[in-house]
N, C-alpha and C positions, 0 to 999 in steps of 0.2 A: 378229587378222588371220585366222586359220584359218577364224575363223566367217564373216567377210565373202569369203573366197575360195571356200569352198564353197556359200555363197548366189548368188553372181555365176556360179559354173560351173552351177549346176543353172538358172538363168535362160536360160543359153545353151541348154541342152540342151531346154528347153521352147519354142523357137523354133518347129519343125515343126507344133505343135498349134494355130498361129495360124488355121487355115483354119475353126475352127468359132465359133459366137457366143461373145461375152463375156458373163459375168453377174458383176454387182457387189453385194455385200453389205455395208453399213455394220455396224461393231460399235462400239456405244457402252454403257458402263455406269458407274455411278456408285455410290458408297457413302459414307454420313454416318455417324459412328460416335462416340459418347461411352463412354469406357472409365475406369473407376475401379478402382485398385489399391491395397490398404491391406496392408501386411506389417509385422508385429509388431517387425521389429528396425530399421525406420525411424520417425523422428519424425514424418515427413510423408507422407501418402498422395500418389499419383500420379494426375493427371487429364488426359485426353487427348481433344479434341474433334478429329476429323480427317475430312478430305474426299479422296477418291481417285476419280480420274477415269480411265478407259481409254477410248480411241478410236482407230479405224483401219478398215481393210476387207479384204474378202475378194474377190479377182477369180479368177474360174473360167473354163476355156476346157477344154471336153472332160475329159479324165482329170487336167488339172493344174488346181493351185489355189495361188496366191499368197496369203500373208496377212502384212499388216504392222499392228502396235499397239504405241502408245505410252501410258505411263502416268504420271499425277503425283499426289503426296501431299502435301498441305498441312495443317499443324497450325493450327488456328484457336485453340485453347486448348493451350499447350504447357507445362502444369505437371509434366512427368515427364522423367525420363532416358530419352534414346531409343536408348542404347546406345552413341552415337559422339558426341553434344553436350553440352556443360553438365558440370555437377558431379552425381555420382552420390549426391546427397542425398535422392533420392526412388527408388521401386520403378522398374524398367526395363520400358518398354514398348515393344516392337520396332518402332515406325512412324516411322521417321526421315522427315523431308521429303525428296523425292526426284522427279526427272524421269527418265524413261529409256525406252529401247526395251524394252518387255515380250516380244511376240513380232515375230520377223521370218523367215519361213519359206516355202518351197517344198515342196508335196506333189504326189506323182503316186498317184492313186487307181483303183483297179480292183478288181472283185470278188475276185480271189485275192491281191491285192498291193496294200500301200499302203507308200510309202517317203516320210518327212518328213526334209527337211534345214534346219538353221539354229536361231533360237532359238526354243524350243517349250516347251510346257507336257507333262509325261509323268506319269501317274498309272497305276501297275499295281496289280492287284487292290485291296485294300483301303486302299491307300497306306501301310502301315505302313512299308515299306522304301523305297521311292520313289514321291514325291508333290509335289506342288504348294504346300503350305502356305498355303492361301487365306485362312484366318483373318486372316494377316497382310497389310497393305496393299499392300506391294510384292510379296509373294508369292515363289514360286521357280520358276525355269526353267532350261532345258538348252541349251547350244550342243551340238548332237548331230545324227547320223544315226540314224534309226530305220527299220527295216524290219518291217512286219507281214505274215505270210503265211497264207493258209487254203488248205492243200493238198486238203483234202477237207472236208465238211461236218463240222462239230463239232470241228475240231482247227485250233487257231491256234498260230503260232510268230511271237514277239515280241523281236527284237535290236535292242539299242540300243550304240552308242559314244558317250560323251560326253566332250568334252575341257575343259568349263568348265561349272560350275554356278554360275548367277547368283543370289545369296542374297538374302534378306530386306533387307539391311542397305543396298541401294541403292548409287548411284553413289559416294558417299563412304566407303563401307567401309573399313576399314584394322584393321590389328593382326589379332587373333584373330577380329574380325567383318569379314572381306574383303568387298568387292562382288562377287567371283567367285573361286572355288576350282578350279584347274586341275587336271588329272590324267587318267590313262587309266582312264575308267569303263565297264564293260560290264554291260548289264544284259541278261540272256537269261531268257526265260519261255515255257514250252512247255504250252499247255492242252488238256484233251480232254473232251468231254462223255461224262458217264457215267450210268447209271440213278440213281445217288445224287447225282448234282451234277456240278459241272466240278471235275474234278481237274487241280492245276498243278504242276508241277516247275519250280524257278526256281534260277538262279544270279545273285548279284549280286556284282559286284566294285567296291567303292567305293575310289577313290584320291583322298584328300584331300592332295594333293602341294604344300602350303604349309606350311614350317616354322612360321609365325606361328600356325597353325591346330593348337593342342595338339602342335607339333611332331612331325606326321604320326602320332599316335596313334589318331587316328579312321578311318584307312584299314583296311578289313576286308574279307573274303570271307565271303559268306553263301550257304549251299546249304541248300535245303529243299523240301517239298512241302506244299499247299494243298487241301483238300476244301471247297467253298462249294455249298450248294445248298438246296432246298426242297421241301415235300410238304403237298398238300393234304388235312388229316384229315376235313373234314367241308366243307358250303357256308358260307363266309364264316369258316372257320377254316384256318389255315395255320401250318406249323412251319417255319423257317427257321434253318438251322445252318452253322457254319464250325468247322473244324479245320484246325490248322497246327502245323507243326515245322519247325525249322531249326538248323543249328550254324554258328557263325561263329568265325572265327580271324583273326589278324593277317595285313596284305597289304602287300606292296610295301615302302615305306619304313619302316613302322611299326616301332619298335626292340622293342616290348613283345611278346612272344609268350604268346598265351593262346588258350583256347578257351571258349566258353560257349554253352548251348542256349536255345532259344526255343519255348515251347510256348502254343498258344491253342485253347480250347474255348468256344464261343459258340453260345447258342440264343436265339431269339426266337419267340414265340406270337403271332400276330395274330388277334384274335377281335372281329369286328363292331366296327371302329374302336378298340379297345384293342389295344395292343402290351405284352408282358411278357417283359423280357428280363434273362438272367444270363449270366455268362460267368467265366472264369478264365485269366489270362494271367501267363507266366512270362518275364520278361527274365533269364536265369540270371547266375551270378557265377563267375569262375574262382577266384584265390587271394586276392580282397578287396583287390587295389591298384586305384588309380585307372584308367580307363579299359581295365579287362580283363574288365569285365561287358559283356554284349550291347548293342551300341549301334546306333542307326539314325539316323544322321545327316542321310540324304537324305529320311527319311520326313516325312509331315504329322504330326507328335508330337501337335498340340492335340488330334486325334481320339481320342486314347489316353491311360488313365491322368490323365483329369481334367483340367479346363480352367484350374485354378489354376496350372499350368505349373511345378508342384515337381519333376518328374520328366524333364523334357526330356533331359538327361544321365543315363543309367543311373547310380545310385550304385555304388561299389566292390563293395558286396554283393549286387548284382542287385535285383530287384524281384518281389514276386508280387502280383498285383492281382486281388483277388475283387470282383466288381462286380453288382449287381442293381438293376433299375429298371423302370420302366413309364410309360405315356402314353396320351393319347387324341387322336384327330383327327377333324376334320371335314371333310368335302369341300366343302361348302356352307352358309355359316352368314349369311343376310342379304345383304348384298353383298360380303361376304368370300368370295373363291373357296376358300381353305382355311384352317383354324386347327389348330393343334396344341400340345399341353402334355406336356411330359416331365420326369421326375425320375430320377437315377441315384445310387446310392450306392456308393462305392467304400472298400475297406479295404485298406491296402498293408502289407506285410510284405517283409523281407527274402528273398532266396534262400539265403543263409547265416547261420548266427549266430542266427537266429528273433529276429530285431527288429521290432518293430511301428512303422512309419514315423508312421502316421498315418490319419486317416479323412477323406475328402471327399463333401460333396454338391454335385451339380449340378442345376440347375434352367434349363428353356427354356420359351419361348413364342414362335411364331411364327405370324405371319397374313400372306396374301398376297391382295392386290388387283390385279388385271391384271399389269401389268409391275412392281410394287412388292412389295418383302418386307420386314416389318417384324419385328425379333426382340428379345427381352428375354431376357439370359442372367446367371445368377449362379453363381458357384463359392466354397463355403467349405471351407478345407483345416484341419484342426484337428491340430496336430503332436504326436507323442509323441516319438520317437527320431529324427526326420529334419526337417531345415528349420525353419520357424518358422510360427505361425498366419497365414492369408491369406486375405482377402476379395477378390473380384472381381466386377464389375458392367460388364455391355455394355447399350448401347441403341442398336440399329444400323439402318438403313433402306438397302436396296440397290434399284438400279433397273437393268434391262437393257432396251435397244431390241430 
């Protein structure tokens, strides 16, 4: 109800802008994907062929932009447990069938100020703490009011109040996998350009105010700083880097008291089409109890710590992830507009007790042809002291108007 009240109020306020011309932009995109998941603890592998379609429109008039977009996900081949339906005798692929409103927002946009109200997609920095979870077909959105202010050139203040998180589980979500998780979430982000890159201070107050979602134990407050920049070393040679630190503790109704730190050091070298990358990421632990390690329930977790999805919830003893990889990209290859190959290796350790969790390989090939992108992705996790051996394969086609 709060979502629709906010949106309706914003539409009324937009009335005086009607003296200008109206521009309408259609929004259409489609995804077809085959996903195969084989985990050692299941006798049967999971196979999913899904089709996801999003359609809507963006209507703009002067500084005002109204956007509405619906999405539907259909399982053509459903030999998998989607987290909600059927028997969990196969590995979980989190793409339940769903038809829902994906975005419904009103935005005021000017040079120094942008305000967005309604159901919207929010991605902050590298999406480690707040993101859209775009790898899943239903993705993640927020019922929120977001204000972005640029008071002077090179400085940006980004403030969001979100009262509901619309999850990847869709309209039939329930239990620990709710369709929406209510709460008083606040995301504050202040960035400034420096000679070394963009320096950002942030405060993320995550309120998972649903007892069925881990008994409120995913509610946390995180404060930190991040530096991200790049530097040209020579013609066609560029160094990119990220450094980040944060401290997290319990928040609001969370009954467990804890503190845990986060560290990230990442560097990539671009050399004439080649990219070499290495990094070290730590999600710290406190005393070793469940959900007292550093958690990121609103982040786009698939982008971090491997694609096998073994560490989406940080283990009680935390995670230390050392990774290294490389790739090569062609800007034009015959009729193909862009082609890229990538390989990354991860070694996972615990933050306390010096446990070796396992190792993982990630392989990716993407090709873009006009409005269509094809991708082939593979992940192989070899377990030692955590979880079980897992293989995952994707064949995906995305098209956007």
